[in-house]
C-alpha positions in Angstrom: 31.2 40.8 72.3 27.6 40.0 71.4 28.7 38.5 68.0 31.3 36.4 69.7 28.8 35.1 72.2 26.2 34.3 69.5 28.9 32.5 67.4 30.1 30.6 70.5 26.5 29.5 71.3 25.9 28.5 67.7 29.1 26.4 67.8 28.1 24.7 71.0 24.7 23.8 69.5 26.4 22.5 66.3 28.7 20.3 68.4 25.6 19.0 70.3 24.0 18.2 66.9 27.1 16.2 65.9 26.9 14.3 69.2 23.2 13.7 68.7 23.9 12.3 65.2 26.2 9.8 66.8 23.6 8.9 69.5 21.0 8.3 66.8 23.2 5.9 64.9 24.0 4.0 68.2 20.2 3.8 69.0 19.4 2.7 65.5 21.8 -0.2 65.9 19.9 -1.4 69.0 16.7 -1.5 67.0 14.6 0.8 69.3 12.0 2.3 66.9 8.6 3.7 68.0 6.6 2.6 64.9 3.5 4.7 65.5 5.6 7.8 65.9 7.6 6.9 62.8 4.6 6.5 60.6 3.1 9.8 61.8 6.4 11.6 61.0 6.6 9.9 57.6 3.2 11.2 56.7 4.2 14.8 57.7 7.5 14.6 55.8 6.2 12.7 52.8 2.6 13.2 51.7 2.0 16.5 53.3 5.1 18.0 51.6 4.3 16.4 48.2 2.5 19.2 46.6 4.9 21.9 47.4 7.9 19.8 46.4 6.5 18.8 43.1 5.2 22.3 42.3 8.8 23.6 43.0 10.3 20.9 40.7 7.9 21.7 37.9 8.6 25.4 38.0 12.4 24.8 38.2 12.3 22.4 35.2 10.3 24.8 33.1 12.6 27.8 34.0 15.7 25.7 33.3 14.2 24.6 29.9 13.7 28.2 29.0 17.2 29.3 29.8 18.9 26.2 28.1 16.6 25.9 25.0 17.0 29.5 23.8 20.8 29.1 23.7 21.1 25.5 22.5 18.9 26.3 19.5 21.3 28.9 18.4 24.2 26.3 18.5 22.1 23.6 16.8 22.1 21.4 19.9 18.4 20.9 20.1 18.8 17.1 20.6 20.8 17.8 23.9 18.3 19.9 25.8 16.4 17.1 27.3 19.6 15.3 28.5 21.0 18.5 30.0 17.8 19.1 32.0 17.7 15.5 33.1 21.3 15.6 34.3 20.8 19.0 36.1 17.7 17.7 37.9 19.1 14.4 38.9 22.6 15.5 40.0 21.8 19.0 41.6 18.4 20.7 41.3 16.0 18.1 42.4 18.0 16.8 45.5 19.0 20.3 46.7 15.8 22.2 46.1 13.7 19.5 47.6 15.9 19.4 50.6 15.6 23.2 50.9 11.8 23.0 50.8 11.8 20.4 53.5 14.3 22.3 55.7 11.9 25.2 55.6 8.8 23.2 56.1 9.8 20.2 58.2 13.1 21.3 59.9 11.5 24.4 61.3 8.5 22.3 62.6 10.8 19.9 64.3 12.7 22.6 66.0 9.5 24.5 67.1 7.8 21.4 68.3 10.6 19.9 70.3 11.7 23.4 71.5 8.2 24.0 72.9 8.4 20.6 74.6 11.8 21.5 76.2 10.7 25.0 77.5 7.4 23.5 78.8 9.2 20.8 80.6 7.6 18.0 78.6 11.0 16.5 77.9 11.8 16.2 81.6 8.4 14.5 81.9 9.6 11.9 79.4 12.6 11.2 81.6 10.4 10.8 84.5 8.4 8.2 82.6 11.7 6.5 81.8 11.4 7.2 78.1 14.4 8.3 76.1 13.6 11.5 74.1 16.0 10.3 71.4 14.1 7.0 70.9 10.7 8.7 71.2 11.2 12.0 69.4 14.4 12.1 67.4 14.7 8.7 65.8 11.2 8.7 64.2 12.0 12.1 62.6 15.3 11.0 61.3 13.9 7.7 59.8 11.0 9.7 58.1 13.3 12.3 56.6 15.8 9.7 55.4 13.1 7.6 53.8 10.7 10.2 52.4 13.3 12.7 51.0 14.7 10.3 48.4 11.1 9.4 47.3 10.2 13.0 47.0 13.4 13.7 45.0 12.7 10.9 42.5 9.3 12.3 42.0 10.7 15.7 41.8 12.9 14.6 38.9 10.0 13.1 37.0 7.8 16.2 37.6 10.6 18.5 36.5 11.1 16.5 33.3 7.4 16.7 32.7 7.4 20.5 33.0 10.4 20.7 30.7 8.8 18.5 28.0 5.5 20.5 28.0 7.3 23.7 27.8 9.8 22.7 25.1 7.1 21.1 23.0 4.5 24.0 23.2 6.8 26.9 23.2 9.8 25.9 21.1 8.3 23.2 18.9 10.7 20.4 20.1 9.1 17.0 19.7 8.4 15.1 22.8 10.3 12.0 21.4 13.5 14.1 20.8 13.4 15.6 24.3 13.0 12.2 26.1 15.4 10.3 23.8 18.0 12.9 24.8 17.2 12.5 28.4 17.4 8.8 28.1 20.8 8.9 26.3 22.3 11.3 28.9 20.9 10.0 32.1 22.5 7.0 33.8 21.6 4.7 36.6 24.3 6.3 38.8 22.7 9.7 38.3 19.5 8.5 40.0 21.6 6.7 42.7 23.5 9.8 43.4 20.2 11.8 43.8 19.0 9.2 46.4 22.3 9.2 48.2 22.3 13.0 48.4 18.7 13.1 49.6 19.4 10.5 52.3 22.3 12.6 53.6 20.2 15.8 53.4 17.3 14.2 55.2 19.6 13.1 58.0 21.0 16.6 58.3 17.6 18.3 58.4 16.2 16.0 61.0 19.3 16.0 63.3 19.7 19.7 63.2 16.0 20.5 63.7 15.7 18.0 66.6 19.1 19.2 68.1 18.2 22.8 68.1 14.8 21.9 69.6 16.4 19.9 72.4 18.8 22.8 73.3 16.2 25.4 73.3 16.1 27.8 76.4 14.3 31.1 77.1 10.6 30.5 76.7 8.7 31.5 73.6 11.4 33.9 72.3 14.0 31.0 72.6 11.7 28.8 70.5 11.5 31.3 67.8 15.2 31.9 67.7 15.8 28.1 67.7 13.5 27.6 64.8 15.1 30.3 62.7 18.6 29.2 63.5 17.8 25.6 62.8 16.5 26.4 59.3 19.6 28.6 58.5 22.0 25.9 59.8 20.2 23.1 57.9 20.4 25.1 54.6 24.1 25.8 55.2 24.7 22.1 56.0 22.9 21.1 52.8 24.9 23.4 50.5 28.3 22.4 52.0 27.4 18.6 52.0 26.2 18.9 48.5 29.4 20.3 47.4 31.4 17.5 49.1 29.1 14.8 47.8 29.3 16.2 44.2 33.0 16.4 44.4 33.2 12.7 45.5 30.6 11.4 43.0 31.4 13.3 39.9 35.2 13.5 39.7 36.9 13.2 36.3 35.6 13.8 32.8 32.0 13.4 32.0 31.0 11.0 29.4 27.3 11.7 28.9 27.7 14.3 26.1 30.5 12.2 24.3 28.3 9.0 24.3 
């Protein structure tokens, strides 16, 4: 019975998040944006998350290079290592892992902050002041995530490639020129656009889910903790499912990078 109740509550909050996403789109069309709040949230999502995002990308690029290089050398495909890393970072690793980092860091903060405001009746105070919480709290966070996450993802791709180049050159003796030429031959403009599109969608999901779970928080401090945890888990699930759907839509058919 308890499991059914928990699942039913989660379903209700997920439905509320979907409705919140629709409200956000409608409010954005009206052009109501609190610039100061938006800039503050952009700083939180972007520069304050930069180091951990780039460090994650560097480590992932180096680990991927280790796993790919030792196998490709055996097949005599050394000139394809940089290209495979570039494709993996641009299409999957950088967008997904950067979004995961932000879901844990930023999504949890959104849920906790807005949830605390809900249980302490600060949201009700905004209504008393004739201020819409969606305009004042949600939209700045949505804009910040949708703008900053693509930027962080592109930087993560560059950083991951740098980590791969350094490791391949120093550990396996692969010249930097060979590695970068391979990446240049494999990587296309569409791969970078796909990374930006994925990041935009992931940013929207992280912000909407974090804010929605915060707005629907009940039960005092315990409720804030539960909302924060559930918001992160839900955001991660949404990222993985949407990543599959976006990859399926963007990369159908036979690939031409290796052939070309």
